[in-house]
N, C-alpha and C positions, 0 to 999 in steps of 0.2 A: 565193688562194681565185677560187675562177669567180660573176662577179656577174652573169653571167647567168643565172643560178639560183633563181626566184623565192624569196624563205623569205616563210610566213606564219607572224605569229609564233601563239603554244598557249598559251591560259589556264590559267594554275597556279595554284593553290588554297594558298594561305597560313594556319600554322593562327595563330590567335590567342587567344589569351589574356586573363584578366581579372586586373589587379591587384586582388589584395582582401587583408587579411592576414587571416591564420589564425586562424583564434574555436581560443582555447585554452577545455578540458575539463580543471576539479581536483575526481579522486577521494580526498578524504583519506580517512585510516582510520574507522572509526566503533567514538569512546570507547563509546560507550552501552551500559550493557550489556543492554537488552534486542530490541535490533536490531541481526539478523544477514542478512540482506540486507544484499546486494551491491546497485548496478544493470544489471552491464554484464562479459555474460560475454568471454571472451579473444578469441572470433570475434567478434560486435556492438563493442568494442574495435579489432581490424579492419578492418571495414568503417566505421567512423565514419574512421579514419586515412585510410583508401583514400577516400576523404568530400572530404576538407581539411581536416580539423581535429587542432589540436592532441591528445594525448590524458595529463594529466601527475596520477603517480596517485604517494604514498606507499608505503613498501613494505609489501605485510603486508599492503596492504590486505584485498585479497579472501583470508582464513587463512580467513573465516568458509563461505564458503560452495568452502572447498576446493579453488582453484586457484594455481596457484606464480606466481609475480611472472614467471619466465622464460617460460608462459606468452603472458604480455600483453606480455613484449620481445619476442617475435618477431613483436608483430599492430605493432610500430611508437610500442609507449607510454611517454616518456621515466619517467626513474625518476627526481624531487626531495623537499626536504626536506619538511615537512606545509607549512606556509608560502608554500613555490611554486604546491604545492596549492590554496590559499586565495585566489590571489592571481590567481589563470587568470579569464578575461571572464568561463565559466557554472561552477561548481560545485556537484556533486552530491551530496547528505550527507543519505538517507533518516529519521533522527535527526534531532530541533531541531540545531543547532551549541551549543555552546557558547560565556557571551560571549566568555569571550579568544580563541574565533578568532574569532565577527564582528566582534571590532578592527581580524582581518587582511583581513578580504576586502578587494576593491578599491571604493572605490564606484564606482559607481552598477554592480559585479556583476548578475549574472544566478543565485541560489540556491533550486535545487528541491529541494524535499523533500513533509514530507510534510505536511500543516494540522496534524495534533497540538496540535487547540488541548488539552487538557491535562496544558503543557508541565508542566513544573518553571521556576523564576524567569520564569513566562509576558511578564508587565511589564516586565522588566530584557533580552530580550533582546526584544521587539520594539521595543524604544526606541533599544539598542543599532543595530540593524536599517537601523531612523527615521534616525542620527542616520550611519552609513555610506550613505545612499541607497542601499539595496540595495531590488532588484526582488527579491520573491520567491512563490516562487511555487509552490501547494500542489495540487503533485501528482495527487492524488487531489479533485481538484476542477473539474481539468484535463476539460473537453467538445469531443469532435468534429464538426465538418459535417452529423452525421448523429442529433446532438443526445446518446450518448453519452459515457459515460466512462473512457476506453480504460484509465487507470492502475489506478481505484478497481475495473475491473469485472476487470482481470487479481488484486488484490490478495483481490477476496470471493472467487473460485472457489478458489482454491492455499487461501483459510482453512477455505472446504468442505468443500475435499478433507482438508483432514491433518486437522482436528479429528474426521472419521469414524473416522482411521486411523490417530491419538490413542488416544482412545477405544476401538479395536480392542485398541491394544498392553495400553490398562492394565489392563480387560475378562480378557484374555489373563495375563494375572500371572498368575502361583495360589502366590507369595509374597506380595504384594501388593492382589491386583486378587482377584477370585472365581473366577478362574480356568476363564471360560466363552470363546464364539466369538459370537458375534453375532449366527450361522443359518447358517442350509444345509444344518442333519444332521437326516436323516430320523428321527421318530418321535422327534426335540426341541425341543421351542417355545422358538421365537426370541425373543430380546431387543425391548426396544419403544424406536427413538428419537423421541419427543417436537419438532419445529421448529418455533420462535414466528417466525414472520414464511417472504415468498414469495417474497424476493428474491432476488438471484443463485449468495449464498453458501448461502442459502436449499438452491435448486437444486440445484449444485453437493452439499453432505452432505447429502442425500434421492437423489441416484442412488448416490453412493457407499456407504450405507446397504442400500438395495435391493440392491445388490451383493452382499454380505453374507450377503444372506440374512435383514434384520430386519423389521418394524413398522413402518413408519415412519407417524409422523401427527404434519401441520402444519395450526397452524393463527394468521390473519392475521385483522385483521378487514380489509384495500383484500378484497374478496372476487374486483371484477376481476384483480387482482391474481392473486391464487392460482385464482383459475385461469387467466388465463394461466402462471402456474409448472407445474400439472398438469399443463396439454395439454404441455407441452415437454415433462416429465417423461415423458409419455407411460403412465401408470397405473405401480398398485402403490402409490398413494400414498395412505391417508383423509385429503381439506381437508379441513376444519372453519374456521368463526369461531370467533373467541372472546369464546363462552358462560364466563360463570365454571362451571357447573357439569361442563360436556365437557370445561373445561383442568384443573381440581381431576379428577378421577374418570381423566385422561390421565400427570396428574403423578404417580396414586396407583404405575402399573403401571409407568413411564418406570425402566429403565434407563441413556437417555443421555438428558441434554434442551441443547437447543441454542441461541441466544439472537444472534439474526439484527435486524440494522434494520427498523424498525418503525414506520408514521406513526403508526400509538396505544402507546407504548411500552407493551409488561406490565410494572407490575412486583409478585412475588411477595416480600410480609412474610413476614418467622419460624413467623407461624404455618400458610404457603403449604407454605416451605420444609422444613417439620416432614413435610407430604403426603410426602416422596421415601424413597423405599426406601435401607435401607441400602446403602453402600457402589453408588450411583447416579452420573454422571457429570453435572457440568455446564460446559457453554461459553458463552462469553458472543462470538461476532464479531463488534458492533456498533461502530461506528467509538469510542463511546464510552462502553467496557465494565465494571461495576459496577452501573449503572443496575435492569436487571434483579432482578439477585436481589443487594439489599441489606447486606443480615445476614452474606453473603458475603467471605470475603478472596478475594481476586486470588491468582491464579499463573499467572503472567507464563511461558511457555509457550517464548519466547527467548530470559530471563533467559542469559547465562551464569552468574551464579553459581552462592553452594550451594540448592540445590533447597527448602532447606527452609528458607531464610529470603527466599526470592523472591519475596518479597507484600511491591508494590512499589505499589501501587493498596490504599486502604482507605478505600471508598466512607463507613462505619462503626466501629462501635463490632463487628466482630466479636461476634458470634453462635452460627450456622450452628457441625456437624458437618461440613460438604459443606463440597468449594472450586472455586471459580466459572477457569474456567482460563481465559485472554484471552491473544491473539495468539498464536494460534496457526499462521500463516500465517509467523512465522516460526521457528516451529523446522524448516520446511524451507528454507532463504533458497536455495540451491541453485535449485532445481524454479522457487521464487520470480524469480530473474534472469534464469534458460532464458528465463522467459515474461516479462518483464520488457522483455529487450533489444531483440527488435523495438520495441517500443510509443516506447521510449527515441531508438531510430532515424530512424523517420515524425516523433517530436517536433524531432529537434536539426537537422534539416535542411530543415524550415521554416523554422523559425531563423535559418539563415542563408543562405533563397533569401531574407528579409526584410531578410540586409544588418546583421541586430543585435537585440537584449531589444526595442527603445522601439519596432519598425517594425514587430516580429512580435507583439509585444502591440496596438501598436491597428490591426491589420489581423489582427489571430483574437479575434473575440467570445470564442470557447470558452482562448481566454488572461486574455481579461479577467476572467472571472470567478471565473478559481481564482488571482486575484491578491489576493496579505495586505498590502505591503508594497511603495507606485510610490517610488522620488528621493523618499524625506523625509513621505510621504504614506502613511496608515494610509487601503488604499481597502475595508481589510474593515469590516461594520460589531464579528464581534467582537471579530477582531484588538484597532481601537479601544478596546472596551468593556475588554479583558482588561490593555491598557496606561496606560487612565484620558486616550487624545488625541481629539482629532476625530475622524472618516468623514470620508473624503473619496468621491465618488461617480467610480469613475476614468477614463470616459469623457468624463465634463466636464472634466476633466484633460488628458485626450489632445485632448480639441476646438481646449481651449488652447493644446498645445504644438504 
């Protein structure tokens, strides 16, 4: 070696890696008859595994959206027992978990569900969540940095579109329906669709109905929200404040009635329901179906059981000859899964970046508002009332931790 040659050391970049335990995400199969939606498509699952998550899935969990297990295994998803999925750091299950399933959750785990305030065995479910010190986040209550509710908005839009599509199919059925189209035929009077409310679900339903050629009437007690919705739809909808006589006249001629969430709920009693034409279809897209038409039996469109016995909700003793259809979004579960997947990826990325659920909740006000239970405390007033326990302010708990 010639020492006379000058050698200049060159800097060489070294790869650095953070030693962080991979968060596990459990995807148990939904055993609730009325919930067919699944949170992640195979593409979304692959995306999450590539981002460092370990996905644990129960065999056959995605059957309801017609994806085989093999499509998920190709994306790096591991198939394990139901118990192992429930032992994950983060468990995603849109319907409320059963009491036995909650007992298998890891203490301090993060459980992502829908709010499901009308859940059966609600008090016992909440008590078990508190005993297991589970952090239960209601996805439909999550608020982003812009003040939007990404999960609730996706669900509302899918439900609005699905309601009109299902109504169109039922109306066109020549055996059980009227055998008619909603509209769009020259020389034939179009059907009339009455929408109670002007939120995102109402707007989606209105656009679909207009596209099929129907006459659409939209009612809301909030004139400003009604005006904004009509502006977004872009014309073709007849908007009106909720005046009793105007609403009564609209119900008399309506072929389809769709009720959504209203700040001032409309309650159509039995006397009002008798105004509806024979064969008129009624849909309830509100977060708590059954209040707008209290005397109608509710037919759950997501129910996988016998359609003749699928009236899971009966707010009162049914006296109406009409049926109120609910849970429209669950009737198109694959579309819902595709729409929800991107939102889940964004949310889970934020949680991983905060080094865990507790830190994510502390740093994200939108998750704080969506928390139902937090490490043994009921932090949602309504959940506390359901369980008959004391309500705690989550912000106070976080400030003390």
